[in-house]
N, C-alpha and C positions, 0 to 999 in steps of 0.2 A: 638303411631302409627308417627304426624304428626313430634316428637321431630326425632324419628329417619330417619324422609326422609328432613327432616333440613339438620341435621349433614351430611347424605349420598351427598344432592347437595352440601356441601357445601367445605366434601373435594374435587369430581368434578370438582369445579367451580376451584378451587385452581391448580391442577392434570393440569384443561385446560391450567389456567396462567401460572405460572411452562414451561408448553411445546411451553405454547406461546413466551414464553420472550426466551427460548433454542434457536428454529428455526427464533427467528431475529438474532438471528447472525451467522449466514449459508448467505455468499451474494459472492461477487465476489471480484474483484480489483478493478474496476469502481467505484460498489457501493460502497466500503468501503474510496476511494478516494473522493465520489462526495461530500463530505461537499469543498474540498479543490481545487474544479478546480468544484465549482458551476458559474453556470448565462453565460455569457462575460466575460470568463477566457483565458487569451492567457497567455501558458508559453514562460518562454523569452525567458533561457540558466539553462540548466542544468546543473550541473558538480558528475566529476564520478570517486567517490577513494573508490580503490583497495585496501583491507587487506586481501588477499587471500597469500603475502607472508611478513605477521609479521616475525621482525618486520620492515620490507621499507616499508615505506608507497607509489605510486606511485594514482598520480591525470592522470588528464584531462579537463580541463574546454575549452569548445566554443558553443557559442550562435547556440543554436540549436533550430528550430522548427517544420520542419512538418518531419526529421525522427524523431524530439521524439514524438512524438503523433501518428509516428507509431509504435514506442514502450510500451507508453500508449496501442495504440491496442488492440498490445499482450499481455502483459499480464494484463487487461482487463479482460480475459477469466478466469483467472484461478481461479479455486471454491477454499475460504475460509468460515476462519472461528475465528471471535473474539474472546480469549482468553488469562486469564492472567494466564495461569496452563502454555503453552509452553516458554522454555529456547533457545530465539535462543543463544549461546553457536561458531554457525557456519558463521553469520555474515560476509558477503567475495566482497559485494559494499555498501557502503551509496551513496544517486543520492538525492545530495541538489537543492534542485529544487526556483526555484524565477517564480513566476506569478503577470502579474497586470489583474488587475479586473476593469473592468468598473462597478460603480457604479451608479451615474446619469452622465446625458448632462457634459462633458464634466470634470466629476469628477473623479481618479484612488483608484485602491488599491491597494499600492506592499507586496507579500504577499510570505515569504518561507519557504519550512519547508524541511526534511529530513526523505528522504525511508530507513531504514536498513534493505536491503536480504538479504536469506540468503536460502538454499538450501528447508529448510523444512519450512518456513515461513517471514514474512515481518513485520516489523512495522513503523509507523509513530507516532512517535511526541506523544513516548509511549502507542501507543492504536497498542497492540499485535495482527497476524495474523496469524493463520498456514492452509498452501497451504489444501484441502479439496481431491485432484485429484489427476493425475499425474504426473503434470504440477511440474516444476523446475523452479522458479523466475532469476537466479545465470545461468543456463543454457540462459535465453530466452533472458536476458542483454548481455550475451555476442556473443551469433545469433546478436545482431541486435550489440550489435557495430563493430563486425569484417564483418556482409553485409553492414556496411556504415565506415570499411575502419578508427574506427577512434582507437589506439592504445594509450594503455596506462602511462604516461613516470612516470619516477621515479618524487619522489616531491621532489622538494628542500629546506627545510626550514633555 
């Protein structure tokens, strides 16, 4: 009898553990970016590359601070799930983000990372996230570009 109870307890414990691990994968864009934008981090500038007109590459780079915070605030509400199963074939934009973080008094750390945006998900330096609600990150970015009158210009090599 004791062995049966111990066996069932182990099985239930493992199920709870796997459910807990699976639920940890659900988050918002803000939570996914939390590690990259933690503490006293300032976004210095962002470069937006468009790949929607492949093989023509379009790009725009401009020091943006408060406006880019608006973009991250809008994207921050998107519900996502970390997923290695999602194939991001529809990547339409790359956002190259450069940040500065105050480490200690007088010392700063500079960092950069790339966000690859598609309609169904995004990728940040190897971590892939699937959109779990009706949000469309591409539409959010395009709306933000339009709202701020930022026009992508052809990339000259």
